[in-house]
C-alpha positions as CSV (number, residue, x, y, z in Angstrom):
1,M,0.0,0.0,0.0
2,K,1.4,3.4,-0.9
3,I,1.6,6.0,1.8
4,R,0.5,9.5,1.0
5,M,2.9,12.3,2.1
6,I,1.0,14.8,4.1
7,P,2.9,18.2,4.6
8,L,3.9,18.9,8.2
9,L,1.0,21.3,8.9
10,L,0.1,21.6,12.5
11,I,-2.3,23.6,14.6
12,F,-0.1,26.7,14.4
13,G,-2.6,29.3,15.6
14,L,-2.2,27.7,19.0
15,T,1.3,26.4,18.6
16,F,3.0,29.4,17.3
17,S,1.1,32.1,19.2
18,I,4.2,32.6,21.3
19,F,6.1,33.5,18.2
20,A,3.3,35.5,16.7
21,N,3.3,37.7,19.8
22,A,7.0,38.2,19.4
23,Q,6.5,39.1,15.7
24,T,4.1,41.9,16.3
25,K,5.6,45.1,17.7
26,R,3.8,45.7,21.0
27,S,4.5,48.1,23.8
28,N,6.4,45.3,25.6
29,A,10.1,46.4,25.5
30,K,11.2,42.7,25.9
31,S,9.5,41.7,22.7
32,R,11.9,40.0,20.3
33,V,11.3,39.5,16.5
34,F,12.1,36.0,15.2
35,S,12.8,35.3,11.6
36,P,10.9,32.4,10.0
37,Q,14.3,30.5,9.9
38,Q,14.8,31.1,13.7
39,I,11.2,29.8,14.3
40,A,11.9,26.7,12.2
41,V,15.1,25.9,14.1
42,K,13.3,26.3,17.4
43,V,10.2,24.3,16.4
44,L,11.3,21.4,14.1
45,P,13.0,19.4,16.9
46,S,9.6,18.9,18.4
47,V,7.8,17.9,15.2
48,V,7.0,14.3,14.4
49,I,5.7,12.3,11.4
50,I,3.2,9.6,12.3
51,V,2.5,6.4,10.4
52,T,-0.4,4.2,11.3
53,E,-0.9,0.5,10.4
54,D,-4.0,-1.7,10.1
55,E,-4.4,-5.0,11.9
56,N,-2.3,-6.7,9.2
57,G,0.7,-4.4,9.7
58,Q,0.0,-2.6,6.4
59,P,0.5,1.3,6.3
60,L,-2.8,2.9,6.7
61,S,-2.3,6.7,7.1
62,Q,0.4,9.3,7.6
63,G,0.2,12.6,9.4
64,S,2.2,14.9,11.6
65,G,2.2,16.1,15.2
66,F,4.3,17.8,17.8
67,I,5.5,16.9,21.3
68,Y,3.2,18.6,23.8
69,K,4.7,17.2,27.0
70,P,7.3,14.4,27.5
71,G,5.9,11.3,25.9
72,L,2.8,13.1,24.6
73,V,2.1,14.0,21.0
74,V,-0.7,16.3,19.6
75,S,-2.0,15.3,16.2
76,N,-5.2,14.9,14.2
77,L,-7.6,12.3,15.2
78,H,-8.4,11.2,11.7
79,V,-4.8,9.9,11.3
80,F,-5.6,7.1,13.8
81,E,-9.0,6.0,12.4
82,R,-9.0,2.2,12.0
83,A,-5.4,2.0,13.1
84,T,-4.1,-0.8,15.2
85,N,-0.5,0.4,15.5
86,A,1.3,3.7,15.1
87,F,4.9,4.9,14.9
88,V,6.3,8.4,15.2
89,K,9.5,9.7,13.7
90,N,11.2,12.8,15.1
91,V,11.7,15.1,12.1
92,K,15.1,16.5,13.4
93,T,16.8,13.3,14.7
94,G,15.0,10.6,12.7
95,E,14.5,8.7,15.9
96,I,11.4,6.4,15.9
97,S,9.1,5.7,18.8
98,K,6.0,3.5,19.1
99,A,2.6,5.0,20.0
100,I,1.2,3.4,23.1
101,E,-2.3,4.8,23.4
102,V,-4.7,7.7,22.6
103,V,-5.0,9.5,25.9
104,A,-7.4,12.3,24.9
105,M,-9.4,13.3,21.8
106,N,-11.9,15.8,20.6
107,A,-13.7,14.5,17.5
108,S,-15.4,17.8,16.6
109,Q,-12.0,19.5,16.5
110,D,-10.2,16.5,14.9
111,I,-7.5,16.5,17.5
112,C,-6.0,13.9,19.8
113,I,-3.1,13.4,22.2
114,I,-1.2,10.1,22.0
115,R,1.3,8.6,24.4
116,I,4.6,7.4,22.9
117,D,7.2,5.2,24.5
118,N,9.9,7.9,24.2
119,T,9.8,10.7,26.7
120,K,13.1,12.3,25.6
121,F,11.8,14.0,22.4
122,P,12.0,17.8,22.9
123,V,8.8,19.5,24.0
124,L,7.4,22.4,22.0
125,T,6.8,25.5,24.2
126,L,3.2,26.7,23.6
127,G,2.1,30.3,23.8
128,N,-1.2,31.8,24.8
129,S,-3.7,31.6,22.0
130,H,-5.9,34.2,23.7
131,T,-3.2,36.9,23.0
132,V,-3.3,36.3,19.2
133,R,-5.0,39.1,17.4
134,T,-6.4,39.6,13.9
135,G,-3.5,40.6,11.7
136,D,-0.8,38.8,13.7
137,E,1.6,36.8,11.6
138,I,1.2,33.0,11.9
139,Y,3.8,30.6,10.5
140,V,3.3,27.0,9.3
141,A,6.3,24.6,9.5
142,Q,6.8,22.5,6.4
143,S,9.9,20.4,5.9
144,K,11.0,19.5,2.4
145,G,12.6,16.2,1.6
146,I,11.5,14.2,4.6
147,G,9.9,11.6,2.4
148,R,8.3,8.6,3.8
149,L,8.7,7.3,7.3
150,V,10.8,4.3,7.0
151,Y,11.0,2.0,10.0
152,K,12.3,-1.5,10.5
153,R,10.3,-3.8,12.8
154,N,11.0,-7.4,13.9
155,R,8.1,-9.6,13.0
156,K,7.9,-12.9,14.8
C-alpha cells in the first residue's frame, strides 16, 4: 500500500502564538522579533511524522504532530482512524518511537493526544492563543525532503 505524504502542517494558531506575539511590535520592551528560519530551528526538533498501520501491519495513514509534553504528541484524530499500531518519527533526529495509546481526543476539533514510548523528544513551548489578534503573523512549519517514514520492525 502506498503511503500519502502529508505536509507537516500543525495547529499553528495555537502552537506558534508565542512567536506571533514576538513578531508583532507591541509596547512590551522585551519583545523579540524572530525570523521564519529562527522559528523553524526552534520548532522542528519537536515535530514528528506519524504512520499508522492496520491489523495486518499494512501502512494505513500518515500525518504529523508535535511533542506537547514528555511522551505526549498532539496530532489529528483522523490519522488514527481504523489504526491498530502507530509509529512516530522525530523530524530532526530521525528517531522512531511506538505509539502506546490515545489518551485524549476531541472528534469535533479532529485533535488527539497520544502517548509514545519515548519521553526524551524535545517539548514544544506553547504560547497563549488568547493573545493572538487579527493581523498577527502566523507561520506554518513545512519540511522538504523528509519523504516517507521508514522503519524496521522485527516480525515474529
